[in-house]
Backbone of each chain as ProteinMPNN parsed JSONL, in Angstrom:
{"seq_chain_A": "DADVTQTPRNRITKTGKRIMLECSQTKGHDRMYWYRQDPGLGLRLIYYSFDVKDINKGEISDGYSVSRQAQAKFSLSLESAIPNQTALYFCATSDQDREQYFGPGTRLTVT", "coords_chain_A": {"N_chain_A": [[0.113, -21.002, -12.083], [2.1, -19.501, -9.511], [5.069, -17.565, -10.128], [7.081, -17.107, -8.275], [7.33, -18.602, -5.256], [6.667, -18.827, -1.768], [7.232, -20.451, 1.301], [6.677, -21.058, 4.794], [3.516, -19.214, 4.541], [2.628, -17.859, 6.711], [3.918, -17.705, 10.025], [4.307, -18.489, 13.377], [6.543, -18.371, 15.99], [8.694, -19.281, 18.769], [10.917, -17.407, 20.879], [14.338, -18.121, 20.438], [14.058, -20.42, 18.951], [14.888, -22.331, 16.001], [14.303, -21.491, 12.66], [13.236, -21.945, 9.298], [12.76, -20.344, 6.245], [11.406, -20.787, 3.067], [12.031, -20.471, -0.456], [11.013, -20.701, -3.774], [11.447, -20.655, -7.327], [10.199, -20.37, -10.657], [11.067, -19.006, -12.812], [13.469, -19.234, -14.003], [15.617, -17.641, -13.362], [18.914, -16.543, -12.432], [19.569, -14.981, -10.262], [18.8, -14.398, -6.875], [17.068, -13.145, -3.962], [16.723, -12.109, -0.535], [14.589, -10.209, 1.482], [13.588, -8.139, 4.254], [10.62, -6.621, 5.477], [9.604, -3.891, 7.308], [7.234, -1.874, 9.017], [7.249, 1.459, 7.885], [9.926, 1.383, 7.296], [10.489, 0.369, 4.826], [11.859, -1.925, 2.403], [14.501, -4.018, 3.266], [17.625, -5.359, 2.416], [18.659, -8.643, 3.004], [20.188, -11.01, 2.33], [21.789, -12.01, -0.746], [22.059, -13.798, -3.857], [23.866, -14.601, -6.675], [24.377, -16.729, -8.256], [24.39, -20.331, -7.984], [26.704, -20.901, -6.567], [27.335, -18.615, -5.278], [27.056, -16.417, -2.663], [25.994, -13.605, -0.872], [26.246, -11.087, 1.639], [23.707, -8.812, 2.662], [22.489, -5.606, 3.712], [21.555, -6.111, 6.302], [22.375, -8.613, 7.579], [23.028, -9.88, 9.98], [22.284, -12.433, 12.31], [20.943, -14.006, 10.569], [21.034, -16.654, 8.106], [21.713, -18.21, 4.922], [20.879, -20.538, 2.282], [21.611, -21.779, -0.864], [20.178, -24.016, -2.59], [19.732, -24.91, -5.128], [19.427, -23.694, -8.499], [16.824, -22.797, -8.516], [16.013, -22.553, -5.883], [16.099, -20.994, -2.721], [16.886, -20.55, 0.522], [16.122, -19.09, 3.684], [17.394, -18.827, 6.912], [16.762, -18.527, 10.397], [18.74, -18.818, 13.0], [18.483, -18.683, 15.775], [15.753, -17.491, 16.791], [14.631, -14.153, 17.508], [12.56, -11.659, 19.132], [12.722, -9.146, 17.731], [13.014, -9.896, 15.15], [10.611, -10.268, 14.108], [8.641, -9.746, 11.361], [7.771, -8.997, 7.926], [8.733, -11.109, 5.385], [10.325, -11.195, 2.27], [11.014, -12.921, -0.732], [12.848, -12.593, -3.757], [13.483, -12.568, -7.311], [15.695, -12.099, -10.13], [16.743, -11.248, -13.474], [19.265, -10.355, -15.897], [18.262, -7.848, -16.419], [17.749, -6.463, -14.134], [15.264, -5.846, -13.043], [13.197, -6.878, -10.426], [11.367, -9.73, -9.31], [8.828, -10.519, -7.132], [7.985, -12.717, -4.418], [5.003, -13.778, -2.566], [5.383, -13.264, 0.096], [6.278, -13.929, 3.561], [4.837, -13.907, 6.639], [6.262, -13.478, 9.65], [6.187, -14.106, 13.076], [7.732, -13.662, 16.125], [7.619, -14.757, 19.327]], "CA_chain_A": [[0.947, -21.116, -10.888], [2.931, -18.344, -9.246], [6.452, -17.714, -10.552], [7.911, -17.115, -7.082], [6.531, -19.074, -4.141], [7.32, -18.811, -0.461], [6.595, -21.238, 2.337], [5.234, -20.907, 4.915], [3.013, -17.864, 4.351], [2.56, -17.294, 8.059], [4.567, -18.558, 11.012], [4.524, -17.965, 14.73], [7.537, -19.195, 16.65], [9.117, -18.754, 20.051], [12.295, -16.949, 20.999], [15.346, -19.157, 20.562], [13.823, -21.51, 18.009], [15.426, -22.23, 14.659], [13.238, -21.506, 11.671], [13.662, -21.806, 7.921], [11.805, -19.86, 5.256], [11.832, -21.325, 1.781], [11.641, -19.751, -1.654], [11.227, -21.405, -5.034], [11.054, -19.859, -8.488], [10.124, -21.076, -11.936], [11.363, -18.038, -13.865], [14.751, -19.541, -14.615], [16.593, -16.592, -13.057], [20.067, -16.929, -11.634], [19.733, -14.12, -9.095], [17.732, -14.467, -5.876], [17.262, -12.174, -2.884], [15.839, -12.097, 0.629], [14.377, -8.914, 2.111], [12.573, -8.031, 5.297], [9.862, -5.369, 5.437], [9.07, -3.407, 8.573], [6.453, -0.643, 8.781], [7.993, 2.712, 7.908], [11.345, 1.202, 6.955], [10.643, -0.148, 3.472], [12.464, -3.254, 2.279], [15.945, -4.037, 3.489], [18.226, -6.562, 1.845], [19.302, -9.499, 3.998], [21.193, -11.764, 1.582], [21.495, -12.215, -2.152], [22.841, -14.851, -4.491], [23.836, -14.375, -8.114], [24.277, -18.069, -8.819], [24.34, -21.353, -6.945], [27.933, -20.907, -5.766], [27.602, -17.231, -4.886], [26.203, -15.914, -1.582], [26.506, -12.317, -0.418], [25.5, -10.427, 2.696], [23.117, -7.518, 2.398], [22.722, -4.592, 4.736], [21.12, -6.515, 7.644], [22.511, -10.066, 7.586], [23.276, -10.441, 11.318], [21.19, -13.228, 12.853], [20.359, -14.774, 9.473], [21.906, -17.369, 7.183], [20.98, -18.65, 3.734], [21.374, -21.687, 1.543], [21.139, -21.825, -2.257], [20.22, -25.463, -2.83], [19.674, -25.117, -6.575], [19.134, -22.412, -9.15], [15.454, -22.387, -8.261], [15.658, -22.604, -4.461], [16.937, -20.144, -1.885], [16.266, -20.612, 1.842], [16.588, -18.17, 4.72], [17.28, -19.419, 8.246], [17.01, -17.793, 11.624], [19.298, -19.883, 13.84], [17.904, -18.537, 17.109], [14.87, -16.349, 16.538], [14.402, -13.17, 18.571], [11.345, -10.888, 18.805], [12.859, -8.066, 16.75], [12.991, -10.46, 13.805], [9.221, -10.251, 13.668], [8.589, -8.904, 10.168], [7.313, -9.614, 6.683], [9.922, -11.484, 4.624], [10.083, -11.402, 0.843], [12.0, -13.452, -1.643], [12.728, -12.014, -5.091], [14.423, -13.066, -8.315], [15.89, -11.184, -11.252], [17.701, -11.61, -14.515], [20.227, -9.286, -16.146], [17.591, -6.552, -16.549], [17.708, -5.886, -12.805], [13.911, -5.829, -12.489], [13.028, -8.007, -9.522], [10.039, -10.318, -9.196], [8.683, -10.833, -5.717], [7.031, -13.681, -3.917], [3.881, -13.203, -1.818], [5.794, -12.898, 1.445], [6.039, -14.756, 4.743], [4.689, -13.103, 7.859], [6.884, -14.19, 10.769], [6.036, -13.517, 14.404], [8.554, -14.323, 17.147], [7.055, -14.375, 20.638]], "C_chain_A": [[1.852, -19.903, -10.755], [4.372, -18.618, -9.664], [7.404, -17.817, -9.374], [7.016, -17.509, -5.907], [7.354, -19.077, -2.869], [6.515, -19.678, 0.5], [7.377, -21.124, 3.622], [4.797, -19.488, 4.616], [2.899, -17.13, 5.685], [3.214, -18.261, 9.035], [4.695, -17.813, 12.322], [5.487, -18.91, 15.424], [7.968, -18.528, 17.953], [10.585, -18.322, 20.01], [13.237, -18.135, 21.202], [15.187, -20.325, 19.598], [14.516, -21.25, 16.676], [14.268, -22.329, 13.671], [13.827, -21.291, 10.278], [12.5, -21.332, 7.067], [12.311, -20.276, 3.882], [11.256, -20.515, 0.616], [11.977, -20.603, -2.87], [10.76, -20.53, -6.189], [11.108, -20.702, -9.758], [10.468, -20.159, -13.103], [12.695, -18.321, -14.556], [15.821, -18.497, -14.374], [17.743, -17.139, -12.212], [20.106, -16.187, -10.295], [18.523, -14.236, -8.171], [18.107, -13.628, -4.668], [16.302, -12.475, -1.739], [15.821, -10.697, 1.235], [13.488, -9.098, 3.346], [11.93, -6.647, 5.184], [9.323, -5.082, 6.824], [8.325, -2.115, 8.31], [7.321, 0.601, 8.907], [9.454, 2.605, 7.533], [11.555, 0.692, 5.541], [11.202, -1.56, 3.473], [13.97, -3.132, 2.469], [16.502, -5.399, 3.092], [18.967, -7.346, 2.91], [20.475, -10.262, 3.362], [20.795, -11.797, 0.122], [22.486, -13.201, -2.751], [22.731, -14.673, -5.995], [24.01, -15.661, -8.904], [24.444, -19.059, -7.675], [25.561, -21.301, -6.027], [28.259, -19.547, -5.17], [26.585, -16.768, -3.847], [26.829, -14.627, -1.063], [25.623, -11.741, 0.681], [24.925, -9.105, 2.187], [23.375, -6.576, 3.549], [22.358, -5.033, 6.146], [21.212, -8.027, 7.805], [22.713, -10.677, 8.975], [22.051, -11.175, 11.833], [20.501, -14.101, 11.818], [21.44, -15.563, 8.748], [21.059, -17.843, 6.012], [21.647, -19.884, 3.144], [20.769, -21.631, 0.147], [21.281, -23.277, -2.706], [20.269, -25.793, -4.316], [19.392, -23.755, -7.189], [17.765, -21.898, -8.716], [15.108, -22.25, -6.786], [16.659, -21.827, -3.613], [16.248, -20.04, -0.528], [16.927, -19.632, 2.8], [16.363, -18.82, 6.076], [17.544, -18.395, 9.327], [17.466, -18.834, 12.627], [18.713, -19.873, 15.249], [17.038, -17.282, 17.071], [14.729, -15.453, 17.767], [13.23, -12.277, 18.164], [11.552, -9.784, 17.77], [13.086, -8.574, 15.33], [11.564, -10.675, 13.315], [9.079, -9.257, 12.529], [7.92, -9.68, 9.045], [8.549, -9.867, 5.825], [9.54, -11.774, 3.177], [11.301, -12.008, 0.176], [11.781, -12.796, -3.008], [13.747, -12.656, -6.018], [14.601, -12.002, -9.401], [16.814, -11.812, -12.284], [18.592, -10.405, -14.776], [19.584, -7.912, -16.209], [17.446, -5.811, -15.236], [16.317, -5.692, -12.232], [13.744, -7.06, -11.625], [11.565, -8.421, -9.434], [9.912, -10.886, -7.794], [7.693, -11.96, -5.464], [5.967, -13.007, -3.077], [4.223, -12.833, -0.385], [5.474, -13.954, 2.48], [5.952, -13.831, 5.939], [5.175, -13.917, 9.038], [6.683, -13.406, 12.057], [6.855, -14.336, 15.393], [8.08, -13.828, 18.506], [8.037, -14.637, 21.771]], "O_chain_A": [[2.315, -19.345, -11.75], [4.848, -19.75, -9.572], [8.413, -18.519, -9.444], [6.047, -16.812, -5.606], [8.566, -19.296, -2.886], [5.285, -19.644, 0.511], [8.607, -21.094, 3.59], [5.653, -18.62, 4.449], [3.06, -15.911, 5.749], [3.088, -19.478, 8.9], [5.133, -16.664, 12.369], [5.266, -20.121, 15.443], [7.65, -17.366, 18.208], [11.375, -18.818, 19.207], [12.981, -19.025, 22.013], [16.103, -21.134, 19.452], [14.708, -20.103, 16.273], [13.367, -23.153, 13.833], [14.794, -20.549, 10.108], [11.391, -21.859, 7.159], [13.495, -20.135, 3.574], [10.16, -19.959, 0.694], [13.073, -21.151, -2.982], [9.807, -19.763, -6.056], [11.933, -21.603, -9.908], [10.194, -20.492, -14.256], [13.007, -17.714, -15.58], [16.823, -18.457, -15.088], [17.576, -18.052, -11.403], [20.621, -16.713, -9.309], [17.376, -14.18, -8.616], [19.285, -13.418, -4.376], [15.218, -13.02, -1.942], [16.861, -10.082, 1.469], [12.746, -10.073, 3.462], [12.581, -5.656, 4.851], [8.668, -5.925, 7.437], [8.743, -1.33, 7.459], [8.033, 0.782, 9.894], [10.153, 3.615, 7.457], [12.697, 0.591, 5.093], [11.032, -2.302, 4.441], [14.617, -2.254, 1.9], [15.923, -6.443, 3.395], [19.799, -6.797, 3.632], [21.613, -10.157, 3.818], [19.624, -11.634, -0.22], [23.585, -13.409, -2.236], [21.626, -14.6, -6.534], [23.805, -15.667, -10.117], [24.618, -18.659, -6.524], [25.461, -21.621, -4.843], [29.342, -19.351, -4.619], [25.386, -16.732, -4.124], [28.037, -14.559, -0.839], [24.401, -11.891, 0.653], [25.548, -8.387, 1.406], [24.357, -6.722, 4.277], [22.798, -4.405, 7.109], [20.213, -8.665, 8.139], [22.579, -11.891, 9.126], [20.937, -10.652, 11.811], [19.581, -14.851, 12.145], [22.613, -15.192, 8.768], [19.832, -17.874, 6.099], [22.789, -20.222, 3.452], [19.56, -21.457, -0.008], [22.348, -23.71, -3.141], [20.79, -26.837, -4.71], [19.147, -22.781, -6.476], [17.574, -20.692, -8.566], [13.986, -21.857, -6.468], [17.874, -21.969, -3.753], [15.145, -19.501, -0.434], [18.13, -19.383, 2.731], [15.269, -19.308, 6.36], [18.409, -17.527, 9.207], [16.662, -19.656, 13.066], [18.478, -20.926, 15.841], [17.516, -16.168, 17.287], [14.711, -15.925, 18.904], [12.936, -12.151, 16.975], [10.637, -9.505, 16.996], [13.321, -7.786, 14.414], [11.348, -11.208, 12.227], [9.357, -8.07, 12.696], [7.557, -10.847, 9.191], [9.325, -8.948, 5.566], [8.578, -12.488, 2.896], [12.445, -11.662, 0.472], [10.647, -12.481, -3.369], [14.746, -13.217, -5.569], [13.758, -11.12, -9.565], [17.55, -12.76, -12.009], [18.661, -9.509, -13.935], [20.278, -6.905, -16.07], [17.059, -4.642, -15.227], [16.187, -5.4, -11.043], [14.103, -8.164, -12.035], [10.657, -7.591, -9.478], [10.771, -11.634, -7.328], [6.71, -12.134, -6.185], [6.01, -11.792, -2.886], [3.439, -12.16, 0.283], [4.553, -14.756, 2.325], [6.876, -13.067, 6.22], [4.571, -14.93, 9.389], [6.966, -12.21, 12.128], [6.694, -15.552, 15.488], [8.133, -12.634, 18.799], [7.725, -14.374, 22.932]]}, "seq_chain_B": "AQSVTQLGSHVSVSEGALVLLRCNYSSSVPPYLFWYVQYPNQGLQLLLKYTSAATLVKGINDFEAEFKKSETSFHLTKPSAHMSDAAEYFCAVSGPRGGYSTLTFGKGTMLLVSP", "coords_chain_B": {"N_chain_B": [[27.615, 4.712, -2.639], [24.187, 3.884, -3.21], [21.058, 5.607, -2.669], [17.635, 6.209, -1.669], [15.052, 8.559, -1.368], [11.828, 8.995, -0.332], [9.381, 11.331, -0.361], [7.111, 12.033, 2.061], [5.273, 9.919, 3.948], [2.671, 9.238, 3.832], [0.129, 9.901, 1.479], [-2.746, 11.616, 0.609], [-5.512, 11.606, -1.536], [-8.355, 12.65, -3.483], [-10.795, 10.677, -5.191], [-10.374, 10.675, -8.681], [-8.66, 12.827, -8.688], [-5.36, 14.239, -9.318], [-2.527, 12.154, -8.943], [0.505, 12.343, -7.237], [3.543, 11.14, -6.416], [6.518, 11.415, -4.714], [9.987, 10.953, -5.433], [13.371, 10.929, -4.768], [16.752, 10.322, -5.628], [20.055, 9.051, -4.999], [23.059, 8.229, -6.58], [26.079, 6.658, -7.5], [26.618, 5.948, -10.019], [25.237, 6.003, -13.383], [21.814, 5.571, -12.972], [19.477, 2.769, -12.749], [16.031, 2.961, -12.359], [13.089, 2.302, -10.435], [9.572, 1.853, -9.874], [7.522, 0.302, -7.557], [4.468, -1.332, -6.558], [2.542, -2.176, -3.718], [-0.145, -3.965, -2.858], [-2.597, -4.483, -0.261], [-1.661, -7.167, 1.833], [-0.172, -8.478, -0.088], [2.579, -9.282, -2.334], [5.261, -7.333, -3.865], [4.696, -5.514, -6.838], [5.815, -4.713, -10.064], [5.529, -1.439, -11.287], [6.654, 0.383, -13.149], [9.719, 1.091, -14.985], [12.874, 2.746, -15.34], [15.444, 2.689, -17.594], [17.562, 4.061, -18.795], [16.694, 4.754, -21.314], [14.061, 6.37, -22.833], [13.181, 9.35, -21.082], [10.683, 9.829, -20.004], [8.609, 7.592, -18.638], [6.233, 5.12, -19.143], [3.865, 3.203, -17.35], [2.001, 0.463, -15.894], [-1.607, 0.6, -15.483], [-2.041, 3.333, -16.073], [-0.091, 4.842, -14.82], [2.81, 6.935, -14.735], [6.239, 8.04, -14.931], [8.821, 10.464, -14.627], [12.171, 10.761, -15.42], [14.496, 12.899, -14.113], [17.521, 14.05, -14.414], [18.96, 16.323, -13.583], [17.638, 17.094, -11.325], [17.799, 14.89, -9.805], [15.553, 13.169, -9.599], [12.601, 11.08, -9.666], [9.714, 11.108, -9.998], [6.433, 9.803, -9.468], [3.404, 9.739, -11.272], [-0.163, 10.01, -11.822], [-2.927, 10.738, -13.768], [-5.623, 10.64, -12.869], [-6.969, 9.547, -9.988], [-8.02, 6.316, -8.856], [-10.158, 4.419, -6.712], [-9.113, 1.899, -6.447], [-6.408, 2.308, -6.564], [-5.377, 2.666, -4.094], [-2.798, 1.87, -2.024], [0.529, 0.802, -1.09], [3.448, 2.419, -2.183], [6.614, 1.988, -3.612], [9.739, 3.357, -4.332], [12.721, 2.543, -6.074], [16.256, 2.164, -6.521], [18.76, 0.967, -8.67], [21.993, -0.09, -8.103], [25.574, -0.228, -7.601], [26.882, -2.733, -5.44], [29.425, -3.844, -3.784], [30.62, -4.721, -6.182], [28.566, -5.993, -7.404], [25.208, -5.566, -8.647], [22.503, -4.267, -6.986], [19.155, -3.667, -5.681], [18.117, -0.724, -4.0], [15.705, 0.297, -1.77], [13.244, 2.867, -1.218], [11.491, 4.151, 1.726], [8.835, 3.936, 1.348], [5.545, 5.059, 0.327], [2.348, 5.51, 1.421], [-0.593, 5.487, -0.346], [-3.648, 7.015, -0.061], [-6.975, 6.938, -1.028], [-9.836, 8.773, -1.317], [-13.452, 8.774, -1.538]], "CA_chain_B": [[26.433, 3.883, -2.388], [22.957, 4.504, -3.683], [20.004, 5.773, -1.674], [16.356, 6.698, -2.184], [14.213, 9.28, -0.43], [10.445, 9.221, -0.741], [8.84, 12.425, 0.442], [5.743, 11.788, 2.507], [4.967, 8.516, 4.218], [1.272, 9.078, 3.452], [-0.424, 10.915, 0.582], [-4.185, 11.444, 0.472], [-6.127, 12.282, -2.68], [-9.742, 12.289, -3.765], [-10.979, 9.928, -6.432], [-10.394, 11.58, -9.828], [-7.605, 13.836, -8.571], [-4.009, 13.891, -9.731], [-1.649, 11.487, -7.984], [1.92, 12.67, -7.367], [4.36, 10.543, -5.365], [7.856, 11.943, -4.969], [11.155, 10.091, -5.202], [14.69, 11.443, -5.113], [17.738, 9.255, -5.499], [21.473, 9.346, -5.184], [23.742, 7.06, -7.124], [27.424, 6.981, -7.984], [26.668, 5.575, -11.438], [23.913, 6.212, -13.998], [20.95, 4.607, -12.281], [18.197, 2.23, -13.18], [15.059, 3.346, -11.336], [11.884, 1.49, -10.468], [8.464, 2.037, -8.944], [6.755, -0.901, -7.252], [3.261, -1.131, -5.766], [2.181, -3.29, -2.848], [-1.525, -3.962, -2.381], [-2.676, -5.128, 1.06], [-1.44, -8.613, 1.968], [0.409, -9.019, -1.307], [3.96, -8.934, -2.612], [5.473, -6.139, -4.659], [4.457, -5.645, -8.27], [6.471, -3.625, -10.788], [4.701, -0.479, -12.009], [7.404, 0.884, -14.289], [11.15, 1.161, -14.762], [13.704, 3.585, -16.188], [16.712, 1.994, -17.84], [18.397, 4.964, -19.603], [16.11, 5.033, -22.638], [13.245, 7.584, -22.737], [13.113, 9.864, -19.702], [9.304, 9.685, -19.547], [8.347, 6.158, -18.654], [4.837, 4.767, -18.891], [3.721, 1.918, -16.699], [0.666, -0.129, -15.895], [-2.685, 1.333, -14.813], [-1.929, 4.758, -16.396], [0.967, 5.521, -14.09], [4.013, 7.28, -15.465], [7.261, 8.717, -14.135], [9.796, 11.178, -15.436], [13.526, 10.813, -14.902], [15.122, 14.212, -14.253], [18.873, 13.9, -13.897], [19.4, 17.561, -12.917], [16.979, 17.157, -10.026], [17.916, 13.528, -9.244], [14.203, 12.788, -9.196], [11.864, 10.091, -10.481], [8.39, 11.196, -9.393], [5.372, 8.984, -10.058], [2.153, 10.472, -11.415], [-1.305, 9.424, -12.494], [-3.825, 11.893, -13.953], [-6.904, 10.539, -12.187], [-6.895, 8.447, -9.031], [-9.139, 5.412, -8.638], [-10.168, 3.8, -5.375], [-8.268, 0.695, -6.498], [-4.994, 2.691, -6.488], [-4.96, 2.719, -2.691], [-1.757, 0.859, -1.833], [1.814, 1.395, -0.729], [4.287, 2.552, -3.364], [8.04, 2.02, -3.299], [10.72, 3.728, -5.344], [13.963, 1.805, -5.857], [17.357, 2.464, -7.428], [19.719, -0.112, -8.846], [23.339, 0.443, -8.081], [26.62, -1.194, -7.255], [27.128, -3.163, -4.064], [30.532, -4.789, -3.762], [30.876, -5.309, -7.492], [27.314, -6.464, -7.983], [24.168, -4.55, -8.728], [21.308, -4.647, -6.233], [18.178, -2.594, -5.517], [17.911, -0.066, -2.718], [14.333, 0.785, -1.757], [12.815, 3.899, -0.307], [10.704, 3.654, 2.843], [7.463, 3.735, 0.924], [4.489, 6.063, 0.499], [1.002, 4.938, 1.409], [-1.558, 6.325, -1.049], [-5.019, 6.878, 0.414], [-7.891, 7.531, -1.995], [-11.163, 8.933, -0.715], [-14.495, 8.934, -2.564]], "C_chain_B": [[25.18, 4.636, -2.801], [21.974, 4.638, -2.535], [18.773, 6.357, -2.337], [15.606, 7.395, -1.066], [12.839, 9.469, -1.029], [9.839, 10.238, 0.2], [7.385, 12.148, 0.776], [5.489, 10.313, 2.715], [3.52, 8.195, 3.849], [0.872, 10.232, 2.536], [-1.908, 10.602, 0.412], [-4.697, 12.245, -0.715], [-7.589, 11.873, -2.756], [-9.796, 11.518, -5.07], [-11.113, 10.919, -7.583], [-9.311, 12.629, -9.814], [-6.269, 13.297, -9.07], [-3.265, 13.21, -8.589], [-0.204, 11.901, -8.276], [2.656, 12.094, -6.169], [5.819, 10.858, -5.696], [8.95, 10.97, -4.583], [12.4, 10.828, -5.651], [15.725, 10.38, -4.809], [19.139, 9.837, -5.469], [22.143, 8.071, -5.649], [25.088, 7.492, -7.677], [27.601, 6.624, -9.454], [25.318, 5.904, -12.051], [22.948, 5.146, -13.519], [19.926, 3.939, -13.186], [17.24, 2.53, -12.024], [13.756, 2.593, -11.527], [10.837, 2.066, -9.514], [7.734, 0.704, -8.825], [5.525, -0.502, -6.452], [2.998, -2.383, -4.94], [0.744, -3.101, -2.383], [-1.584, -4.731, -1.063], [-2.523, -6.638, 0.983], [-0.903, -9.255, 0.689], [1.893, -8.658, -1.391], [4.045, -7.683, -3.452], [5.323, -6.447, -6.143], [5.099, -4.451, -8.987], [5.446, -2.757, -11.515], [5.382, -0.002, -13.283], [8.885, 0.928, -13.937], [11.809, 2.098, -15.763], [15.059, 2.898, -16.323], [17.541, 2.738, -18.871], [17.91, 5.119, -21.033], [15.312, 6.351, -22.507], [13.121, 8.038, -21.286], [11.704, 9.827, -19.146], [8.915, 8.226, -19.738], [6.883, 5.913, -18.334], [4.766, 3.365, -18.305], [2.3, 1.39, -16.792], [-0.321, 0.798, -15.204], [-2.552, 2.85, -14.947], [-0.937, 5.534, -15.534], [2.119, 5.857, -15.038], [4.974, 8.001, -14.535], [8.268, 9.351, -15.08], [11.139, 11.221, -14.734], [14.107, 12.192, -15.172], [16.495, 14.16, -13.583], [19.302, 15.124, -13.097], [18.808, 17.693, -11.526], [17.128, 15.85, -9.241], [16.57, 13.042, -8.737], [13.597, 11.789, -10.17], [10.468, 10.02, -9.89], [7.362, 10.406, -10.184], [4.082, 9.788, -10.124], [1.089, 9.609, -12.078], [-2.35, 10.519, -12.604], [-5.074, 11.841, -13.084], [-6.897, 9.315, -11.285], [-8.18, 7.629, -9.01], [-9.039, 4.848, -7.232], [-9.207, 2.606, -5.331], [-6.773, 1.016, -6.458], [-4.488, 2.768, -5.048], [-4.024, 1.552, -2.384], [-0.511, 1.565, -1.327], [2.731, 1.337, -1.946], [5.74, 2.722, -2.939], [8.843, 2.419, -4.526], [12.013, 2.974, -5.035], [14.989, 2.2, -6.908], [18.301, 1.276, -7.485], [21.109, 0.48, -8.881], [24.328, -0.574, -7.587], [26.674, -1.474, -5.753], [28.218, -4.227, -4.138], [30.781, -5.451, -5.099], [29.648, -5.887, -8.145], [26.346, -5.3, -8.07], [22.942, -5.038, -7.987], [20.373, -3.449, -6.15], [18.211, -2.053, -4.093], [16.543, 0.597, -2.775], [14.185, 2.0, -0.85], [11.91, 3.306, 0.76], [9.232, 3.514, 2.521], [6.557, 4.918, 1.187], [3.15, 5.365, 0.381], [0.066, 5.928, 0.728], [-2.962, 6.0, -0.561], [-5.92, 7.604, -0.573], [-9.283, 7.576, -1.372], [-12.204, 9.197, -1.808], [-14.838, 10.405, -2.812]], "O_chain_B": [[25.126, 5.865, -2.747], [22.035, 3.895, -1.556], [18.849, 6.928, -3.425], [15.53, 6.886, 0.052], [12.699, 10.039, -2.111], [9.791, 10.03, 1.412], [6.537, 12.042, -0.111], [5.489, 9.539, 1.758], [3.176, 7.042, 3.588], [1.226, 11.385, 2.779], [-2.282, 9.469, 0.111], [-4.358, 13.418, -0.879], [-8.001, 10.875, -2.165], [-8.945, 11.689, -5.943], [-11.867, 11.888, -7.489], [-9.062, 13.267, -10.837], [-6.071, 12.092, -9.221], [-3.353, 13.622, -7.433], [0.255, 11.821, -9.415], [2.422, 12.51, -5.034], [6.29, 10.603, -6.804], [8.871, 10.269, -3.575], [12.476, 11.298, -6.786], [15.59, 9.627, -3.845], [19.364, 10.98, -5.868], [21.836, 6.977, -5.175], [25.214, 8.571, -8.256], [28.618, 6.958, -10.062], [24.34, 6.071, -11.321], [23.224, 3.952, -13.642], [19.559, 4.463, -14.238], [17.596, 2.373, -10.856], [13.367, 2.283, -12.653], [11.163, 2.677, -8.496], [7.379, 0.069, -9.818], [5.52, 0.516, -5.76], [3.204, -3.504, -5.405], [0.448, -2.19, -1.61], [-0.705, -5.547, -0.785], [-3.171, -7.302, 0.174], [-1.152, -10.43, 0.421], [2.393, -7.838, -0.621], [3.032, -7.039, -3.725], [5.759, -7.489, -6.632], [4.938, -3.309, -8.557], [4.605, -3.26, -12.259], [4.778, 0.02, -14.355], [9.269, 0.82, -12.772], [11.354, 2.225, -16.9], [15.724, 2.573, -15.339], [18.16, 2.115, -19.734], [18.667, 5.581, -21.887], [15.886, 7.359, -22.095], [12.974, 7.22, -20.378], [11.532, 9.795, -17.927], [8.898, 7.705, -20.853], [6.359, 6.445, -17.356], [5.504, 2.464, -18.707], [1.51, 1.806, -17.64], [0.071, 1.675, -14.434], [-2.914, 3.58, -14.024], [-0.953, 6.765, -15.529], [2.363, 5.149, -16.015], [4.579, 8.509, -13.486], [8.53, 8.851, -16.174], [11.237, 11.663, -13.59], [14.203, 12.612, -16.326], [16.613, 14.217, -12.359], [19.935, 14.99, -12.05], [19.398, 18.325, -10.649], [16.623, 15.738, -8.124], [16.448, 12.568, -7.607], [14.014, 11.67, -11.322], [10.076, 8.99, -9.34], [7.415, 10.346, -11.412], [3.704, 10.443, -9.153], [1.377, 8.639, -12.778], [-2.637, 11.179, -11.606], [-5.54, 12.877, -12.61], [-6.828, 8.182, -11.762], [-9.28, 8.168, -9.129], [-7.96, 4.808, -6.641], [-8.574, 2.342, -4.309], [-5.952, 0.107, -6.333], [-3.287, 2.919, -4.821], [-4.418, 0.389, -2.475], [-0.503, 2.784, -1.157], [2.782, 0.328, -2.65], [6.054, 3.492, -2.032], [8.648, 1.882, -5.616], [12.36, 2.787, -3.869], [14.64, 2.529, -8.042], [18.602, 0.658, -6.463], [21.369, 1.439, -9.607], [23.947, -1.676, -7.192], [26.532, -0.575, -4.924], [27.959, -5.371, -4.512], [31.122, -6.633, -5.146], [29.68, -6.239, -9.324], [26.638, -4.191, -7.62], [22.396, -6.094, -8.308], [20.756, -2.336, -6.51], [18.317, -2.801, -3.122], [16.247, 1.358, -3.696], [14.896, 2.147, 0.144], [11.589, 2.118, 0.723], [8.461, 3.02, 3.345], [6.759, 5.681, 2.131], [2.853, 4.715, -0.622], [-0.058, 7.072, 1.166], [-3.409, 4.856, -0.637], [-5.662, 8.757, -0.919], [-9.83, 6.554, -0.957], [-11.893, 9.762, -2.857], [-15.695, 10.707, -3.643]]}, "name": "protein", "num_of_chains": 2, "seq": "DADVTQTPRNRITKTGKRIMLECSQTKGHDRMYWYRQDPGLGLRLIYYSFDVKDINKGEISDGYSVSRQAQAKFSLSLESAIPNQTALYFCATSDQDREQYFGPGTRLTVTAQSVTQLGSHVSVSEGALVLLRCNYSSSVPPYLFWYVQYPNQGLQLLLKYTSAATLVKGINDFEAEFKKSETSFHLTKPSAHMSDAAEYFCAVSGPRGGYSTLTFGKGTMLLVSP"}
């Protein structure tokens, strides 16, 4: 079984809809992250959490929110989706070594 | 704040040729540096990392990278390219963000390997 799982893997939604992307990990790491990937822009950090009670904004948090339900679960929400949020979204985890382990990604299309 | 520059959005090589992917970084503290690879329709996989031990770092699939502080570089090399190396490669630097340490990624370099 994969160490970091993301659901759904693909999602098409309409402008204005609320959508949640979920991430679960079995690595026992305290730190979790959400990134978005756009062609030619690399990965950009949306939010990160260093433990259950700790949530921090990344470089592009506007239009997104997160919830850390447990050590193993970290969800990303788009309260009112817009087309420029169409992207590939990755969840990642890490321990003190700073190496991050990535999930398989969620491809989100907002029409 | 830390940043990463990857020179060349696309690099093309022939099978068997040397692979060289360039990465330059800036960091206000001694950095940890990483190279990740992304195969089509997959997540990112760690190739290798520099964490202030040996400056020449060996990774998976015969990739290696050399940390050069004077040049603020961490270029990725492989002596002989295989068709299976075709993928997108990301360099990343770990550095402080508001008292925490997070990764900042470069924009990626797509490696194309021709027969």
